[in-house]
C-alpha positions as a printed Julia matrix, in Angstrom:
118×3 Matrix{Float64}:
  95.07   78.06  108.85
  94.42   80.92  106.5
  96.12   80.92  103.09
  97.24   84.33  101.57
  97.8    84.92   97.87
  99.16   88.15   96.68
  98.82   89.6    93.1
  99.07   92.89   91.19
 102.85   93.49   91.18
 104.72   94.5    88.08
 107.03   97.16   86.65
 105.96  100.78   86.92
 107.63  104.07   86.32
 108.42  106.32   89.22
 105.52  108.75   89.95
 103.07  106.17   88.79
 100.59  104.06   90.58
  99.97  100.28   91.37
  97.35   98.26   93.18
  98.15   95.08   95.02
  95.57   92.53   96.16
  95.66   89.82   98.69
  93.05   87.1    98.7
  92.71   85.31  102.09
  90.98   81.85  102.39
  89.21   83.23  105.33
  89.1    86.23  107.65
  91.06   85.47  110.8
  93.7    87.93  112.15
  94.11   91.55  111.14
  96.03   91.94  107.82
  99.17   93.78  106.77
 101.57   94.35  104.01
 105.34   94.14  104.57
 107.91   94.55  102.06
 111.58   93.47  101.51
 114.14   94.81   99.08
 117.46   92.84   98.21
 119.89   93.51  100.88
 117.52   95.31  103.13
 115.57   94.57  106.23
 111.85   93.65  106.01
 109.83   96.82  106.52
 106.3    97.21  107.55
 104.09   98.97  105.05
 100.46   99.01  106.36
  97.93   97.05  108.24
  94.1    96.81  108.52
  91.57   95.2   110.64
  88.57   93.39  109.32
  86.13   94.58  111.73
  86.28   98.42  111.88
  88.96   98.81  109.15
  91.36  100.42  111.44
  94.69  101.15  109.67
  98.26  102.03  110.28
 101.1   102.75  108.04
 104.76  102.85  107.96
 106.4   106.27  107.86
 107.94  105.87  104.49
 104.64  105.22  102.75
 102.22  107.31  104.83
 100.29  109.83  102.48
 101.08  107.87   99.32
  99.76  104.35  100.04
  96.32  103.36  101.05
  95.31   99.9   102.46
  91.72   98.93  102.32
  89.49   95.54  102.5
  86.57   94.03  101.09
  85.09   91.63  103.86
  82.77   89.95  101.41
  85.73   88.9    99.3
  88.29   88.19  102.12
  90.52   90.46  100.2
  92.81   93.35  101.07
  94.35   95.85   98.65
  97.28   98.17   98.76
  96.86  101.38   96.5
 100.32  102.56   95.73
 100.54  106.17   94.36
 103.58  108.5    93.68
 105.77  105.38   93.52
 109.56  105.91   94.23
 112.42  103.9    93.19
 112.9   102.97   96.85
 109.44  101.46   96.86
 111.06   98.57   94.67
 110.56   95.33   96.72
 108.85   92.19   97.14
 105.57   92.81   99.0
 104.16   90.3   101.27
 100.7    89.89  102.6
 100.64   88.92  106.25
  98.15   88.1   109.19
  98.68   88.43  112.77
  97.35   89.84  115.98
  99.89   92.62  116.34
 100.24   93.68  112.71
  98.5    97.16  113.44
 101.65   97.97  115.55
 103.82   96.84  112.74
 104.78   93.49  114.25
 104.49   90.7   111.7
 102.26   87.54  112.4
 103.32   84.08  111.34
 101.02   83.76  108.39
 102.49   84.85  104.96
 101.55   85.05  101.39
 104.16   83.99   98.66
 104.96   87.58   97.71
 104.6    89.86   94.61
 107.39   91.85   93.27
 107.17   95.69   92.5
 109.76   97.15   90.52
 109.81  100.9    90.23
 111.99  102.41   87.55
 113.22  105.76   87.41
């Protein structure tokens, strides 16, 4: 089974940028980012396929966040721009067959915390 390890979280001011990475032990299923803020439901952020690099985004981040991948490094990134306080959450890397549709798979990373101050 693939192991996923996120990194890159931290504290950033509103309007700023942050880049998250997720290193996968191997390429298996399409990859995604989900996030969960305290007291809120888990939310789909973005997804990407290894093969063609097809992407999808949650409505709340479209136009601000960009997901990308490096197949040689088995790594996906989430470039987050124009960050808002409501982007504050724990961000989780995820792998699954239906992530492009916003449906989480069963393979999760440990999470990395993003705190946007205003």
